[in-house]
C-alpha angles and dihedrals in degrees: 000000000000091000092050090050093051090049090052092052094049109110118248126239091259092051093049094052101038108119116243088239090065091047089051094052089050091054092050132265123213141185093266090056092049092049091052091047092048092055093045092047091052091049091052093045090055088055094041097052099071093030094055093051093043094050092049092050091045088053092056095258135110118272094246090067089062091050093049089051092051091049102043101025095038093052095049095044090057096039097048104023133110096233127079095214108029116133115201128201143105111328132208090229089069097053096091094044095046093046090053093048093047091049092051104030106018126231092299088057090052091051092050093046091049092050090053091046090052091054090049092052091049091051092046090051095046090049087053093237095131092096090064091067087079089068092070103112118250093234088059092054093047091044099053092039091054091045091052090049091055092050093046091053092047090049091056096053089091092057096037091055096034092234120184101229124160095201130009117203117230096220115087102234096045088045092054090046091052092048091050091050091054101043089112088070096061112146110217092200092056090048091052092049091048092050090047091050093050091046092052093048095048095039095051091045088060103039101026107020093169093058118096096252096176094054093043091051093049093045094048094049091045090052092050091048091053096041097051098028092236117199098236135121113268136180088260096051095043103036106013094248133288122302115247095216134051117254127252111260113260139159129214123245113257142173138198093272091055091047091054092047095054098036095095089049090051091054090051092049092048093048096046092042092052093048095046094045096048092044088053091049090050090052090052090049091052092051096047107026090238126128124230128211103240099194093046088050092054092051090051091048090052093051091045093051093051092047095044095056090042087062094048097270135119139239115323130201142155110285119216098204096048092043090052089048089052092053094046090049090062102258115174104185146003087278089084090060092048091050091049088060091048091051091052090050091051089052090054092049097045111024104029095115091058091059090070090076095055108115116228088224088066092051088047088055090052092053092044089058090045090052092049092051096046095050092086091212096176092052091046092055092043093053091048088058097039102077141322090255096054091044091052093050091045096049094043092053092043096049095043091050090054101040104026124018140296097250093055091045094053093043094050092042094052091046093050090045091052092051089048092053091047090050091051092047091049091052090049093059113098133190122193139164146111127303141084116280124212113234113252119261094355123152120236092243095055136064129037121348112277124216126222119265111266116183092191091059092055096045094099098033120125121185124190125193128181128208118204123193139018107331102209137139093283092057096036094088092050095049094042091051091056094045093047090054093060103124097199131061104212126198090244126029118189122191113195114214097174092115096042112103095182144007125195128208094259093056091043091052092051090049090051091059091052092049092051088052091054096044091052088061092050099261119148109224124209130183114204135193094011115171120228097254092044091048091052091056093046093049091049089054090056098261095134136120132324089025091049131016124209131218136174094240139004090254091056091049092052092047093049092046092052091048087048094227131125127236119242094230128083 
């Protein structure tokens, strides 16, 4: 009956993939809600404007691609997503990855990789695999986030110093070497604007935290650049300004060879996009007490990515900082995220000519502050002090992100984290019971005096051992080592499984060898307190009557063995 009830309460496919916007409209949506969402959406748009352009430029693209992403991708993430408060758009975490793809494959390669990544995210969501993203270890997340922050800051040194560099490598070490070789081209005016921008952002965050520090810093430096005619690189001088109309949707030509070339990049985009989006949704849940639909969110992210690059944009994902700003601004529904996209579009249509005066040093200052904030310095230090295992996973992910690539870093970090968990689980498994143990690796001629084997003496012996914890391949060696050291072969051997939640095939196979060893010496083997799932695995491995007998509890096994009768269950 309990099982039937739980089945009845399990949400249907339609319920799992219904956007939060639809759920909201069903609950009722009034004018007061819209007014709150309109104010929150405007607040987020003010933050998103400079960030979208800065992230696009930091990724090696023109600023309009960041704006297109905020408009198209941001609207669809909110309209179709599984979170009430998620704000989608270009994210700082993608800067390193996008810059690398653009350098190797060009913008068309980025579009193709993002289209593939969008399809992957849709498939992951429809297969309901989104919940598994939560199993990525925390040290991995902190490690690659800190690594990305370091690379973002290094990538903005050119703009912060106003360096005159023809080509800037994407890899960190060649980038630093190129910056060092061009230090003689430092532009003092650009440095002053960058320092002013950082000072305004940090100062307002401390004295007026509710003011839009990013927009004020960019506006102030742009005004000074125009007023004094400063000789610094601007959006107008570098990119010719920002278009005042969205582009017509288009897709690049591609072939099988190009698909193969960008496939690893697509996997990286899908993985990073899923992680970033679901982390952002979790942050919003923690701030509001709501619960997002992770698989619905991934489907929306996939659709948004495909649409964003079709309209000339870049990768889109849920953004933690803008989502938190949305919540703090009093948003009540996904409508705030949709309005944020509309506000950004209105800016493009009305104020695009003014963007030409924005100095790139100011946008570099914006990204420098973003990099500093996303580094999670306190968490990094805490994990370094937590344990050697967490520190190893953290440093491996961090160093690989900086010196290799993000996909390798996440893959290695997750693998190391998995081995660490398995090691800890294996250490947590205990086996205890009565019986004399043979000392490990001890010669027959050493150690305490041994007595001759006497079958009559063992005729009435009963030995009970208990295993506690998950009995899987990581713990199999530990348990087998203890069992193999049992120095006596009793008439009855009982193994208590009451505290074993699971057994895998490797552990069951190892146990089978031990049971055969006992039965060859005439020992009767009983398994007690075995759960249904555990019993299924044991039976599949060949641990079935008459090789092994089963009982509900150790006491029952002992009683049945003494009465020399078999149970009628297996």
